[in-house]
LOLOZA-947582 format. One record per residue (C-alpha): y, x, z; chain; residue number from 1. Coordinates in pm, whole numbers, plus 50000, padded with zeros to 5 digits. Example, Ala and Ser with C-alpha at 12.3 -4.5 7.8 and 13.67 -1.06 7.14 Angstrom:
REM residues 2
     py     px     pz  mol  seq
  49550  51230  50780    A    1
  49894  51367  50714    A    2
REM end
This chain:
REM residues 437
     py     px     pz  mol  seq
  22815  17217  34783    A    1
  22698  17579  34760    A    2
  22378  17473  34588    A    3
  22574  17264  34333    A    4
  22812  17558  34277    A    5
  22521  17796  34225    A    6
  22365  17550  33982    A    7
  22686  17511  33783    A    8
  22744  17888  33780    A    9
  22389  17948  33659    A   10
  22431  17686  33386    A   11
  22761  17844  33272    A   12
  22599  18194  33274    A   13
  22317  18067  33055    A   14
  22545  17874  32818    A   15
  22808  18144  32792    A   16
  22654  18493  32849    A   17
  22902  18772  32907    A   18
  23050  18911  32586    A   19
  23241  19225  32503    A   20
  23495  19264  32227    A   21
  23543  19627  32108    A   22
  23884  19738  31978    A   23
  23870  20065  31782    A   24
  24168  20274  31679    A   25
  24190  20614  31503    A   26
  24165  20816  31820    A   27
  24032  20571  32078    A   28
  23791  20283  32136    A   29
  23848  20007  32390    A   30
  23668  19685  32478    A   31
  23752  19357  32642    A   32
  23498  19190  32866    A   33
  23474  18812  32837    A   34
  23311  18654  33138    A   35
  23110  18335  33125    A   36
  23377  18131  33298    A   37
  23648  18267  33065    A   38
  23443  18161  32765    A   39
  23376  17821  32929    A   40
  23747  17761  32988    A   41
  23833  17871  32633    A   42
  23567  17645  32485    A   43
  23673  17350  32702    A   44
  24039  17398  32605    A   45
  23949  17419  32239    A   46
  23738  17102  32267    A   47
  24019  16916  32445    A   48
  24272  17030  32181    A   49
  24044  16926  31894    A   50
  23973  16588  32061    A   51
  24341  16529  32126    A   52
  24420  16616  31763    A   53
  24157  16370  31639    A   54
  24283  16090  31867    A   55
  24652  16152  31778    A   56
  24567  16159  31408    A   57
  24377  15832  31444    A   58
  24670  15673  31630    A   59
  24915  15790  31364    A   60
  24691  15654  31087    A   61
  24659  15320  31268    A   62
  25037  15300  31320    A   63
  25097  15387  30956    A   64
  24851  15121  30840    A   65
  25000  14865  31083    A   66
  25359  14939  30983    A   67
  25263  14913  30616    A   68
  25110  14570  30676    A   69
  25420  14457  30870    A   70
  25647  14577  30590    A   71
  25437  14393  30332    A   72
  25441  14079  30546    A   73
  25816  14108  30598    A   74
  25864  14153  30223    A   75
  25651  13845  30151    A   76
  25840  13642  30409    A   77
  26170  13759  30261    A   78
  26057  13655  29914    A   79
  25948  13313  30048    A   80
  26280  13280  30232    A   81
  26478  13368  29919    A   82
  26271  13122  29712    A   83
  26337  12854  29972    A   84
  26709  12932  29967    A   85
  26710  12911  29586    A   86
  26530  12576  29603    A   87
  26780  12446  29862    A   88
  27067  12572  29645    A   89
  26926  12390  29343    A   90
  26879  12073  29549    A   91
  27234  12106  29680    A   92
  27367  12143  29322    A   93
  27162  11841  29215    A   94
  27298  11635  29508    A   95
  27652  11748  29426    A   96
  27601  11638  29064    A   97
  27464  11303  29185    A   98
  27766  11268  29416    A   99
  28005  11331  29124    A  100
  27819  11079  28909    A  101
  27827  10824  29192    A  102
  28201  10882  29233    A  103
  28245  10826  28860    A  104
  28040  10506  28881    A  105
  28250  10398  29177    A  106
  28572  10462  28981    A  107
  28431  10275  28680    A  108
  28341  09981  28903    A  109
  28694  09976  29044    A  110
  28836  09975  28691    A  111
  28606  09689  28591    A  112
  28701  09498  28904    A  113
  29070  09547  28820    A  114
  29011  09415  28466    A  115
  28814  09119  28599    A  116
  29084  09051  28856    A  117
  29348  09045  28580    A  118
  29129  08807  28378    A  119
  29084  08589  28687    A  120
  29458  08572  28749    A  121
  29517  08490  28381    A  122
  29256  08215  28403    A  123
  29428  08076  28713    A  124
  29760  08070  28529    A  125
  29598  07901  28229    A  126
  29433  07646  28458    A  127
  29768  07567  28619    A  128
  29924  07524  28273    A  129
  29641  07287  28172    A  130
  29689  07085  28490    A  131
  30064  07064  28422    A  132
  29998  06954  28061    A  133
  29750  06689  28176    A  134
  30007  06552  28423    A  135
  30271  06539  28148    A  136
  30031  06364  27907    A  137
  29926  06113  28172    A  138
  30294  06036  28245    A  139
  30358  05994  27872    A  140
  30053  05770  27838    A  141
  30169  05546  28126    A  142
  30517  05523  27978    A  143
  30369  05443  27633    A  144
  30147  05167  27775    A  145
  30446  05022  27959    A  146
  30655  05028  27640    A  147
  30368  04869  27448    A  148
  30352  04582  27699    A  149
  30730  04536  27675    A  150
  30706  04529  27294    A  151
  30430  04268  27312    A  152
  30647  04053  27541    A  153
  30942  04087  27304    A  154
  30722  03996  27009    A  155
  30600  03687  27192    A  156
  30958  03588  27265    A  157
  31050  03649  26901    A  158
  30762  03427  26784    A  159
  30876  03157  27025    A  160
  31229  03186  26894    A  161
  31096  03169  26539    A  162
  30912  02848  26614    A  163
  31229  02700  26766    A  164
  31433  02821  26471    A  165
  31201  02642  26228    A  166
  31263  02318  26408    A  167
  31637  02380  26400    A  168
  31623  02476  26035    A  169
  31475  02142  25939    A  170
  31789  01975  26066    A  171
  32036  02238  25933    A  172
  32135  02317  25582    A  173
  31898  02506  25358    A  174
  32135  02807  25333    A  175
  32155  02865  25711    A  176
  31784  02810  25739    A  177
  31708  03078  25480    A  178
  31936  03334  25651    A  179
  31784  03263  25993    A  180
  31429  03294  25858    A  181
  31509  03629  25697    A  182
  31654  03763  26022    A  183
  31354  03648  26223    A  184
  31111  03793  25966    A  185
  31280  04133  25986    A  186
  31271  04121  26366    A  187
  30898  04037  26363    A  188
  30820  04315  26116    A  189
  31013  04568  26327    A  190
  30833  04457  26645    A  191
  30495  04488  26467    A  192
  30577  04841  26347    A  193
  30681  04944  26698    A  194
  30360  04798  26839    A  195
  30144  04987  26587    A  196
  30333  05312  26657    A  197
  30286  05269  27032    A  198
  29912  05201  26984    A  199
  29870  05514  26767    A  200
  30060  05723  27023    A  201
  29839  05588  27303    A  202
  29522  05673  27105    A  203
  29653  06024  27034    A  204
  29740  06071  27402    A  205
  29386  05963  27500    A  206
  29232  06222  27264    A  207
  29466  06491  27397    A  208
  29364  06408  27755    A  209
  28995  06438  27658    A  210
  29061  06776  27497    A  211
  29251  06895  27802    A  212
  28968  06782  28032    A  213
  28716  06970  27815    A  214
  28934  07282  27821    A  215
  28960  07251  28198    A  216
  28583  07222  28238    A  217
  28527  07527  28015    A  218
  28790  07720  28212    A  219
  28614  07627  28536    A  220
  28281  07753  28395    A  221
  28444  08078  28284    A  222
  28605  08116  28626    A  223
  28269  08059  28796    A  224
  28108  08332  28581    A  225
  28396  08571  28655    A  226
  28375  08492  29026    A  227
  27998  08562  29026    A  228
  28044  08896  28847    A  229
  28326  08995  29081    A  230
  28128  08900  29391    A  231
  27824  09100  29273    A  232
  28034  09404  29178    A  233
  28223  09404  29508    A  234
  27904  09363  29714    A  235
  27730  09650  29529    A  236
  28033  09875  29572    A  237
  28099  09803  29940    A  238
  27743  09845  30074    A  239
  27731  10228  30021    A  240
  28067  10258  30197    A  241
  27934  10069  30501    A  242
  27629  10298  30496    A  243
  27839  10620  30498    A  244
  28016  10536  30824    A  245
  27696  10399  30981    A  246
  27511  10726  30906    A  247
  27798  10926  31053    A  248
  27787  10716  31371    A  249
  28142  10585  31326    A  250
  28259  10229  31399    A  251
  28377  10124  31054    A  252
  28544  09804  31180    A  253
  28768  09987  31430    A  254
  28854  10254  31169    A  255
  28944  09994  30907    A  256
  29150  09799  31160    A  257
  29344  10116  31248    A  258
  29414  10179  30876    A  259
  29513  09815  30827    A  260
  29772  09848  31106    A  261
  29908  10165  30947    A  262
  29917  10011  30597    A  263
  30040  09659  30679    A  264
  30267  09589  30378    A  265
  30174  09281  30173    A  266
  30246  09142  29828    A  267
  30134  09211  29473    A  268
  29812  09111  29294    A  269
  29595  09132  29612    A  270
  29799  08872  29805    A  271
  29569  08585  29915    A  272
  29605  08280  29692    A  273
  29692  08049  29981    A  274
  30027  08226  30018    A  275
  30137  08103  29672    A  276
  30036  07734  29704    A  277
  30265  07444  29797    A  278
  30119  07385  30140    A  279
  29796  07226  30011    A  280
  29452  07323  30136    A  281
  29294  07587  29904    A  282
  29009  07464  29686    A  283
  28666  07618  29625    A  284
  28795  07861  29361    A  285
  29083  07967  29584    A  286
  28844  08028  29874    A  287
  28609  08233  29655    A  288
  28903  08429  29518    A  289
  29031  08494  29870    A  290
  28683  08616  29971    A  291
  28674  08859  29676    A  292
  29028  08976  29749    A  293
  28929  09032  30113    A  294
  28634  09250  30010    A  295
  28852  09441  29763    A  296
  29103  09496  30042    A  297
  28816  09631  30256    A  298
  28722  09867  29967    A  299
  29080  09993  29949    A  300
  29078  10051  30326    A  301
  28748  10238  30289    A  302
  28903  10453  30015    A  303
  29184  10551  30251    A  304
  28938  10609  30539    A  305
  28722  10837  30322    A  306
  29025  11053  30245    A  307
  29102  11083  30617    A  308
  28741  11150  30733    A  309
  28565  11489  30673    A  310
  28296  11362  30434    A  311
  28313  11680  30222    A  312
  28204  12045  30211    A  313
  28455  12317  30305    A  314
  28298  12555  30049    A  315
  28266  12458  29682    A  316
  28128  12778  29527    A  317
  27787  12943  29567    A  318
  27686  12965  29934    A  319
  27392  12935  30172    A  320
  27348  12796  30523    A  321
  27295  13072  30779    A  322
  27308  12883  31107    A  323
  27307  12518  31207    A  324
  27444  12312  31493    A  325
  27265  12349  31829    A  326
  27144  12609  32085    A  327
  27132  12967  31955    A  328
  27052  13285  32155    A  329
  27081  13095  32482    A  330
  27422  12948  32399    A  331
  27545  12635  32223    A  332
  27649  12685  31860    A  333
  27909  12411  31804    A  334
  27927  12426  31424    A  335
  27756  12511  31095    A  336
  27780  12852  30924    A  337
  27822  12893  30547    A  338
  27776  13242  30398    A  339
  27932  13339  30063    A  340
  28124  13623  29900    A  341
  28417  13774  30089    A  342
  28739  13593  29999    A  343
  28566  13272  29880    A  344
  28811  12976  29892    A  345
  28794  12747  30196    A  346
  28906  12385  30146    A  347
  29021  12108  30382    A  348
  28751  11840  30415    A  349
  28994  11552  30481    A  350
  29363  11465  30501    A  351
  29533  11584  30818    A  352
  29793  11803  30990    A  353
  29745  12175  31073    A  354
  29766  12224  31451    A  355
  29665  12594  31466    A  356
  29669  12875  31210    A  357
  29639  13206  31399    A  358
  29404  13454  31566    A  359
  29181  13310  31841    A  360
  28960  13568  32023    A  361
  28595  13513  31920    A  362
  28691  13276  31636    A  363
  28897  13546  31465    A  364
  29144  13393  31221    A  365
  29118  13021  31296    A  366
  29258  12703  31138    A  367
  29253  12368  31321    A  368
  29331  12043  31136    A  369
  29387  11714  31321    A  370
  29270  11408  31126    A  371
  29290  11037  31191    A  372
  29060  10851  31436    A  373
  29055  11143  31686    A  374
  28867  11378  31449    A  375
  28943  11752  31435    A  376
  28795  12021  31205    A  377
  28791  12398  31266    A  378
  28754  12684  31018    A  379
  28684  13024  31180    A  380
  28629  13398  31096    A  381
  28869  13375  30798    A  382
  28992  13676  30603    A  383
  29323  13506  30517    A  384
  29511  13194  30633    A  385
  29706  13005  30366    A  386
  29863  12722  30572    A  387
  30112  12693  30859    A  388
  30120  12489  31179    A  389
  30265  12142  31116    A  390
  30178  12147  30747    A  391
  30016  11828  30611    A  392
  29714  11892  30390    A  393
  29496  11671  30173    A  394
  29125  11678  30108    A  395
  29043  11958  29863    A  396
  29355  12168  29942    A  397
  29280  12540  29974    A  398
  29364  12649  30329    A  399
  29213  12999  30359    A  400
  28965  13265  30245    A  401
  28618  13340  30386    A  402
  28600  13658  30594    A  403
  28441  13840  30888    A  404
  28710  13835  31158    A  405
  28647  13783  31528    A  406
  28298  13790  31681    A  407
  28095  13781  31359    A  408
  27795  13968  31217    A  409
  27891  13926  30852    A  410
  28108  13740  30603    A  411
  28075  13365  30662    A  412
  28263  13046  30758    A  413
  28208  12884  31096    A  414
  28288  12512  31041    A  415
  28322  12264  31330    A  416
  28384  11888  31354    A  417
  28504  11746  31687    A  418
  28544  11377  31773    A  419
  28755  11305  32080    A  420
  28745  11677  32164    A  421
  28362  11692  32168    A  422
  28176  11893  31902    A  423
  27938  11700  31676    A  424
  27701  11816  31403    A  425
  27907  11864  31082    A  426
  27596  11806  30871    A  427
  27591  11446  30994    A  428
  27908  11379  30792    A  429
  27807  11599  30497    A  430
  27459  11446  30466    A  431
  27594  11090  30508    A  432
  27822  11130  30206    A  433
  27558  11325  30008    A  434
  27279  11071  30069    A  435
  27498  10772  29975    A  436
  27680  10925  29678    A  437
REM end
C-alpha cells in the first residue's frame, strides 16, 4: 500500500506542481500556497460539477423532447377521438332521421290498412246485399213459374170448356151461342195475355239473376285483391315489430298476452267476423278476414307494448356517449352515460309510474320509473327533478334536467334499465329500435 501511495503522490506532484498565488495591497504583499493535492481536489470537483451539469442538461433535454412528443401524440389522439365522436354523432342523427321516416311509413301503412279495412267491410256489406237480392229474385222466379203453370192449366181448362160450349151452342139458339162464344173468347185472350206477361217476367228475372251472379263474381275478385293487399301490408308491418323484441331479448308472446289481458274489451270494427254470423261455419273470405284482423290486433298490441317498453333515448338534444355498460375501474358499471350541456332535458323512455324522485347517495338526484313487464329505468346525477313519486308519465315526458350531482366527475346522465331487478345493457333496447326503425 505504501508503494501505491508513493506512486499516486508522485503522479499528483507531477500533474499538479505546487503553486503560489500572490495578493498585493498598497502596503503589504501576501501569498497563498496551493499544494498538489489541493489542486487535484479542486480539479476533480470542477470535473465532477461539469460532468454532472452536462448529464443533467442532457436529461432535461431528453425529458423536454419526450414530453413534447407525448403532447403531440395526445393532441393527435384527441383530434382523432373528436373526429370519431363527430362521425358517431352524424351516424346517430342519420339513424334518428331513419327512425322518424320509418315511424312515418308505419303510420302511413296503418292508415292504408284502415282504409282497406273500411273498403273490405263495405264489400262484405255489398256482398250480403247481393246475396239477399239473389234470394229475393229466385223466390220471385219460382213464384212466377208456379203462376205460369197455373195459368197454363186454366187456359187448358178454358179451351176444354170452349170445345164443350161449341157442342152446346149447336143445339141452343144462335143468340145464346153468340154470347157464350164472346165470353169464352175474352177469357182466352185474357189467359193468353197473362201467360205472355208471366213469360216476360220470368225472362227478365233470369237476366237479373245472371247480372247478380256476375256482380257477385266481380265482388269476390275485388275482395280477393283487397285481402291479398291487406295480408301483404300486415305481414310487412308486423315483421319489424317481432324483430325489435327479439333483439331486446324479450318474449314477445308473453308480453302481448299480458297486454291482451289488460285490454280485454271487445267490439267495433276489429271484432272477428264469426261473431256476427247466424251460427254458420265461416267461409274462406271470413277466415282470411279473421286472420288479417288477428294480425292487426297483434299490431295494436305491439303499439301498446312499444309505449310501455324503453325503446327510446332519454336525451334528444346534442350529446355523446362517455361510458358504456360493463366493468369499469374494477367495478361494474350498470348503465350508460350520456354527456351534454348542463340542464339539458331528460325524457322518460316509456310509459310508467315514478317510484323514486329524491337524493340517493352516489346517484345524486335520482328518478326511478316502474314500467310494465317488470322493467325499471333509472336516471341519475340530475340537476333538477320535475316529477313526484306516484306520478304517471308517458314516453317523451320531460322528467328532469341533466346535472352533476352525487358521485360524478362532470355533467352527464347515468341511465339504467333493469329487468326483474337485474341491470341489463340499455343500448340493447336503444339499438334494437334504431336498427329496426
